[in-house]
C-alpha positions in Angstrom: -22.7 -14.1 24.1 -19.1 -14.9 24.8 -19.1 -18.4 24.1 -21.2 -18.1 20.7 -18.5 -15.4 19.7 -15.6 -17.6 20.2 -17.0 -20.8 18.5 -17.5 -18.2 15.7 -14.0 -17.1 15.6 -13.0 -21.1 15.8 -15.1 -21.9 13.0 -13.7 -18.9 10.8 -10.2 -20.1 11.7 -10.9 -23.8 10.9 -12.0 -22.5 7.5 -8.9 -20.4 6.8 -6.7 -23.3 7.8 -8.4 -25.2 5.1 -8.1 -22.7 2.6 -4.4 -21.8 3.5 -3.7 -25.8 3.2 -5.5 -25.9 0.0 -3.1 -22.7 -1.2 0.1 -24.6 0.1 -0.9 -27.9 -2.2 -1.7 -25.5 -5.0 1.7 -23.8 -4.7 3.6 -26.9 -4.5 1.9 -27.8 -8.3 2.8 -24.7 -9.5 6.9 -24.7 -8.0 6.9 -28.3 -9.4 5.8 -27.2 -12.9 8.3 -23.9 -12.6 11.2 -26.3 -11.8 10.3 -28.4 -14.9 10.0 -25.2 -17.0 13.5 -24.1 -15.9 15.2 -27.3 -16.5 13.4 -27.1 -20.4 14.7 -23.5 -20.6 18.0 -24.5 -19.5 18.1 -27.3 -22.1 17.0 -25.2 -24.8 19.6 -22.6 -24.0 22.5 -25.1 -23.8 21.7 -26.4 -27.5 21.5 -22.5 -28.5 25.1 -21.9 -26.7 26.3 -24.6 -28.3 25.0 -23.5 -31.7 26.6 -19.9 -31.1 29.9 -21.8 -30.3 30.0 -23.9 -33.9 29.2 -20.9 -35.5 31.9 -18.7 -34.1 34.2 -21.3 -34.9 32.9 -21.7 -38.7 33.2 -17.6 -38.8 36.8 -18.1 -37.7 37.6 -20.5 -40.1 35.9 -18.5 -43.0 37.7 -15.4 -41.8 41.3 -17.5 -42.0 40.2 -18.6 -45.4 39.4 -15.0 -46.6 43.0 -14.0 -45.1 44.7 -16.9 -46.5 43.3 -16.3 -50.2 44.3 -12.6 -49.8 47.7 -13.1 -49.0 47.9 -16.0 -51.7 46.6 -13.4 -54.3 49.2 -12.3 -56.7 47.4 -9.0 -57.5 48.0 -7.3 -54.4 
């Protein structure tokens, strides 16, 4: 009975080890995909950051033009 129980336990442990190995492979694929997505997101955020920087420069230039126009206006 003890030998039979030990064999049953060994078979169960071997099956569990195989499942864990498969999960390790799956998690490796998920980790790789997540890294790729993070790179894509970072590239996208870098583009957005550059657009905001150029927009802020354009707004500052427009505000400067308005102030210059107000200063040059003879009606004030």
